[in-house]
N, C-alpha and C positions, 0 to 999 in steps of 0.2 A: 504494500501500499505507499502511494505518494501524492501527497496532499500541500497544496500554499492554505493556512489558515492563520489568521492575525499577522499576517504579514512576516510568516516564518514558515518554511520549505519542511516539512517531516518525511522522512521517509522511512520506511519499514521493510522494504522491499530487500531483501536479502543477496548480498552479492552485486547489487545496483553501484554505479559508479557513475558518480557525480562529476562533471566537468565544465572548466571554465572554457566563454567561447563567444568573441564579441559581444563580450558584457550579458552574456545571457548562460544562467545554468542550465545545462543539458543534466540530465539526469537518464544514465542507458542502462539497458541489462542484453549483453551476451552482444553488443554491439546494436541492439534496438534502442528506438528512442521511445523513452514512458513518459516523460515530461521536460518542457522547456519555460523557466519563467527567469523573465527581465531581473536582473542582478539588484539593480535600485528598487523592484518591491519587495526587498525583501529586508528584514530587520536582521534575521539570525536562520540559521539551518541548525537542525535537530534529528542527526542520524542513532538508526536503534539497530542492535547486533552486528551483521558485517555489511559493513555499509562503507566502500570507499570513495574517499575525497581527493583529487590531484593536488599536489602541491602547488599549483599558478591557483589552484580556488581557492586554497588555504591563504595562499599570500595576499591575494586580492581583498577577502573579507578582512583580514587582519590589518591592513593597508584603511578600509574604509572604516573601521571601527565593529562588523557585522561578526556577532559571535558564533563559533562552529561547537558545537555541542554535541557528544558520544556517549549513549545508555546503552547497556549492554541486556540480551534479549530479553531480559523481564523487566526492562524500563529503568533498571536501577542507574544512575549519576557516577558516570566513570571521569572525564574530561571537559573542560570548555577551553577553548582557545580563541584567544583575544588580543587583540593589538593595541597600542600603546594607548590611545584614547578608548579605553574600557572605561563606559557609565556606568559599570559596577557598585563602587564607592559613591557616587551620587544617588543610583537606586537605592542602595543602604542607608545612607544620609536620610535621604527623605520617607523610609521605612522608619526610623527610628525617632526622626521629627514626630511621625504621624503618631507613634505609640505613645511619646512624651507631651501630645496633647488631647487632655481629655474628653475634648469636643471629636476631635477623628477617631478616636479608640473607639468609643462609644458608635459614631458612627458607622466606622467597619464591621463591629462587632455585630448592629443592628442587622446590618446586611445580610452576616454570616448566619445569627439564627434566624432570621425569616426564612433565610433560604431553606436552612436544614427543617424547619416546619414544615413551611408548602411542599415539602417533597417529602414527608412523613406523613401528610395529610392524605398526597394522593396513593400512597400504598394501602392508608384504613379504608379511603373510599373505592379503590379500585376493589379488595377483598369484599366490604361493603356488603356492595357489586355481586361480585363472580360467589360468594358464600352466602348471599342475604345475614351477615352476623348484625342485629341490631347493635351490638357493644361496640362494633367496630364505627358504624355511624356518627355515636355517641361521644367516641375517644377525637371522632375525625373534627366534630362539633367542637371539641373543647380547642384545640387545636388552632382551628378557625377564630374564637376570640383570643387565644392567646398571642395570636398575629396580628391583631386589630390593635391589642395593646401597647405594641412594642414602640412602635413611633413614640410615645408619650411618657417611656421610663426615663425616670432624673439621671441613675447614672449606672455604673456596669453591674454591681451589684445589685441590683433589682433584676437588670437585662438576667444577669446568669438565674437569679430566681423563677423568673418566668420560663426560662426553657428548663432546668432541672423539672419544674413542677409539670410544665407538655413533656418531659421525656417520660418521666412515670405515667403518666396519661396511656403515651403510645405505646408502652411495655406492659401495663395492668391487660391489654386485649392480643397481646402480641402470642398466647397461647394458642386461641384463636383460628390463626393462620397457618395452623401445624396441620394438614390434612389426612397425613396416614403417620405410621408410626409414632404415635400419640406417647405410647408407653415411655417407649425407649428414649423418647425426645420430649417428656415433657417440660413445661417452660414457667417458673413461677415466676420470681423476680430477675432484674439483671446481676449478675453477680459477676466481677472484674477479675480479682486479684486475692485469689486466685478463681476460678470458673469453677462455679460448683456444679454442674452437671454439664451436659452434651451439647445439649442447646450452646448454653453459653460462650463453652470452649470454643467451638463450630465459630461463633460471630465474633470472639475474639482474635481466634487464628486471621481469621478475614481482614478482620482490623489491623491488624500488626500488618498485614499485606500492603494495604492499603494507604497506610501512613508513612510508610518505605518509599512507595509511589510519588507522594506528596512530598516528602523530602527530599527527593529526587527529583521532582518538576521546579520547586522552588529553588533549588542550586544552580539548576539548568539556567532559569531566567537570570540569578544572579540576588536574588533575596535571601534573608538569613533565615534557614528554620527554624532556629531558636526564637527571634523574636516574634510573637505571637500578639493577637489584641484581646481576644476573648478568655483566652485560657490564659491561665498564670505563669508567670517566665519561675522557672528553677532548672538550678544545672542539670545542663544533659538532656531538658528535656524541650522535644521539637515543640514549641509551642505553635508555630505559626503551623505548621505540619498540620497538628489535632484542629486547628481551625478551619483548615481547608478541607481535612476529611468531613467536615461535618456534614455540609450538604450534600454530601452521597452515600451516609452512614447507610439510610433506608433504602434511600433507591434503586441502589447497588449494590452492596454486601448483605442488607439485610434480605433482600430479593433472593440472593444468590444463595444465600442459606438457607432459606424455605424450598428453593428448588432443590437445591440436593437432599433436602430431606424430604421434601413431600413424592420429590421422583426416587424416592431409594437410592440414590446413587451413592450414597454414605451412610453406611448401617452403624448400629451398636457396637461391635465388635472392629471399629475403628477408631476407638476411646481406649482408654485404659485410665484406671483409677489409682489416686496417690495418695499416700500419709498426709493426714492433714484434713482428707475431704477434698481436694481438689481432681478435677478433671480433665484431661487432655487428649489430644489426638497421639494416637500412635504411629509411628513410621506409614503403615499402609495405609493410613489414613490420610497423611498429611501430601503424601503420592496423589492421592486422588482429588483433593483439595485444590493442589497448585495446579494440576490439570485443569480441571475446570475452571478456574480463575485467568489464568492464559488463555482460551478458550474463550470465556465473555469476557474479555478484556479487546477480541478482534469483532463484537457485535456491534453495529450504528446504532447508535441513538442520536434522537434528535436534539440539537442546540437552540434554545428561543434567543440567545443572544446572538448568537452568529446567524442566524436560520441557517441552518444546515445540518446533514447528517454529518456524526464522527464517531469515529471508533472510541468505547467507553475507555479504551488505554488512554486513550488521548486527551482525557477531560483532564486530572488534573494540570497537564502542560498548557490547555489553553486555560484554565481557569487563576493560574499563576501569573500568566502574561495579561491576561485582565486585573488581575490585582497590582502587578506592577504598572501598570497603564493608570490606577488609579492613584498609585502612590506619587507618580511624577506630574499630578494633575492633568493627565489627559484627557480623562471622566469624573464626572459630577459626586458619583456613586459606585461605589462595586457591585458589578453584577452577580448573585448568584449562580449558581448552574439551574437550569427548569429545565425539563426533557418537551 
């Protein structure tokens, strides 16, 4: 897959070669032209896995201040190549200015929470329609009321309270979305450290994969993954990645969790119980989930902000770039992901 989105060329086609010719980037596969993009249209180039970028193209990008960012097959950040005119220090300066501005921090956190609750509400509404679950409809109504409260919240702590109460309402009906293996995968409350049942273990494992992808996306665009706005800063904690994943939790990771269980692609024997009551995926279970996750990342979904279908695996990268645009002052508000 090769595509230009948000002035960024994303190349996932394995063994593709990127060349520079007449101020144009040519993406070729076995000498066949896949895509041609005028260089002045691009602010950066992102390649995933085994993709070759010729030296003349890298030199030209470095001269122009255009970044070339490499990720591995799983989307983990590896290296960013950028010339002397790097704008990353200015972007990080803008990020820290926003963090120390109470008004801007609150504005950004409101956008993040609103996006999270809107997407969670869509998951519940869809379940309510598919399964005729009145409890899901009631929880969706509570989330709608919570969304309406967000613009008037006075501070970040109040906002976290609204988000926490809405999350509690969402998880209070999550068990109703489990349609098969209900005994093996019963869900009571959200338990994190450690997960106390199979459903929580599966959910936590997928969330950890998502946070890793968000860290890579933020590093790829030049933002500091540890400087967040909604989540409290702590040493070694990728607070901004935790912010970024919020809008994806329900609509990407929870849906995949439910799909794996309801279709019996993951079963009870894929988990082990440990001392202290924790439950974790075993090696066989992790292999199944990792394979399903990589497959899901290739599926395309609609992105409302850019009015285009994009692979799920690129969503963190697109949102990181939209966040960077907001911090630079190119956007009035950060637009969270909406399908």
